[in-house]
C-alpha positions as a printed Julia matrix, in Angstrom:
99×3 Matrix{Float64}:
 179.65  14.9   125.7
 179.54  15.44  121.74
 181.8   17.4   119.97
 179.16  20.16  119.46
 178.47  20.46  123.13
 182.15  20.89  123.91
 183.12  24.54  124.81
 186.56  24.51  123.37
 185.26  23.29  119.94
 182.41  25.75  120.08
 184.55  28.59  121.04
 187.5   27.71  119.03
 187.43  30.47  116.5
 186.77  33.1   118.78
 189.21  32.32  121.12
 191.74  31.95  118.26
 190.8   35.4   117.42
 191.23  37.32  120.69
 194.74  35.41  121.19
 195.79  36.73  117.91
 194.42  40.24  118.6
 195.9   40.19  122.04
 199.31  39.32  120.69
 199.09  42.06  118.25
 198.08  44.59  120.96
 200.95  43.37  123.18
 203.35  44.56  120.4
 201.2   47.72  120.2
 201.49  48.3   123.89
 205.45  47.59  123.6
 205.78  50.23  121.07
 203.67  52.93  123.11
 205.73  52.04  126.16
 209.0   52.39  124.48
 208.06  55.58  122.79
 207.28  57.4   126.35
 209.68  60.17  127.23
 210.39  58.59  130.42
 213.39  57.02  132.12
 213.56  52.94  131.81
 211.35  52.41  134.93
 208.6   54.96  133.62
 208.64  53.02  130.1
 208.61  49.65  131.85
 205.65  50.79  134.08
 203.6   52.06  130.99
 204.04  49.04  129.25
 202.9   46.96  132.19
 200.07  49.06  132.64
 199.07  48.79  129.03
 199.69  45.15  128.92
 197.08  44.73  131.85
 194.65  46.86  130.22
 194.9   44.68  126.92
 194.63  41.57  128.95
 191.56  42.82  130.97
 189.97  43.88  127.49
 190.55  40.85  125.95
 188.86  39.07  128.52
 185.66  41.45  128.47
 185.27  41.59  124.72
 185.64  37.8   124.65
 182.9   37.17  127.29
 180.74  40.02  125.33
 181.0   38.75  121.78
 182.19  34.92  121.92
 178.8   33.65  121.6
 177.94  35.48  118.4
 181.33  35.17  116.72
 181.46  32.16  114.13
 184.35  32.9   111.97
 187.89  33.62  111.87
 189.38  36.35  109.32
 191.98  39.08  108.98
 188.98  41.62  109.39
 187.59  40.12  112.45
 190.91  40.07  114.22
 191.18  43.69  113.4
 188.02  44.39  114.84
 188.83  42.46  118.05
 192.37  44.23  118.0
 190.39  47.52  118.1
 187.79  46.49  120.65
 190.31  45.28  123.21
 191.48  48.94  123.3
 188.0   50.38  123.6
 186.75  47.58  126.1
 185.17  50.1   128.68
 182.96  51.9   126.0
 181.86  48.41  124.93
 181.17  47.16  128.61
 179.26  50.43  129.32
 177.44  49.91  126.2
 176.33  46.45  126.98
 175.41  47.12  130.74
 173.08  49.98  129.19
 171.4   47.42  126.81
 170.97  45.09  129.96
 168.92  47.47  131.96
């Protein structure tokens, strides 16, 4: 297998971008969960739900955009971080385009 055909090499930049964006979003989820006016258990469950949402969003956004992404920049990481929170809309739009 040549280096150009290796999926890890081909998707290295998009994968790095989604990992950095996910890391940022987990911190944002912790801040949101910690700011909730609940007891400890309520804040913990809120954080857990937000982290699961972010992880699913990261997978969905990566699957939708990895083929087209070829660069790694702070602007792209910000775009990915925002897209991870908006993944249901992106998934609905891509399904609508596919039909």
